[in-house]
N, C-alpha and C positions, 0 to 999 in steps of 0.2 A: 471524427473518432476520440480528436484529443478533449481534456476537461475544460469546460466552460470556467470563465472567472469567478459565476456566481458559486458552482460546484464547489470551487476550489475554497472560497470563504465561508463555505458551510463549513466543509473539512476543519477546516483552520479553528472557526469558533467549536466543534465540539471536540478537537484533540489538543488543543494548545494549552500551555502547562501556565502560559504568561499572556498578558495582552499583546507581545512585539514578537512573539512565539513563532517562527515558521521552519525552523530547521531543526529542532527536535527530533528525536528517533521517531516519539510515538507520529508527529505530523508527517513525517515521513513516510511512514510505514503505511499509514491511512491513505497517503496519496496515491501511493505504489499497490495499495490493494484495490483503488477504486479504477487505475487504469487496467490491472491485472484483470478485474470481474468485465470491465468491459472487452477487453481483446477473446477474453473464452466467451463472449457472446457472437465475436466475430469469427472465431474459427466454426460457431456452429454452423455459420452458411456457407465460408470459405475453407472448406476443409484442406484444400492442396496448397494454401497460402503458407509454403514454408518459410518465405523469407521474413515474416511478422510472428511467425513461430521462434523463431531464433533472438529476437527481438522479448518475447513473453518467457523466454528461457532466461535472457538479461536480467528482465525485470525480477522473478519469481529470485534470482540469486541475490540480488541487491537487497530485496528484501528479507531476506532469509539473514544476512549478515549484517543489517541492521537490530533484526530479530535476536539474533545471538549477542550481539553489542549489548542490548536493553535488558535481556537476560541475564548478563555478568554484573552489570550497571546497578539496576533498581526489578528487582524479579516481582515485585508487588505490580509497579506500573506495566511491567512485560503479562502478568497473569491480566493485568484487568482489561489489555490492550488485544490481547487475544480472543478473550469471550467477549467483546464489543464488535471486533470486524470477524467473529467467525471465522478464524483462522486456526486448523488444525497441524499441529506437528507432528 
């Protein structure tokens, strides 16, 4: 259920701003989005899994806070990221 190292490396290559960038908001949001999408698929099968749903809501809140920060600091990067990841605000 968790992201594999290959998936993480692919996401890092696509969204990193530098060669050693692993903590920028863009990378963090991309990783959270992938995890959220995986959990969405999980809930299609396991509708009554309310404990994991709480974790999903925490991930969505964390992603929202990072996106708000990115929008305040760099609006162009924010717009680019939400279009790439197909996130609606």
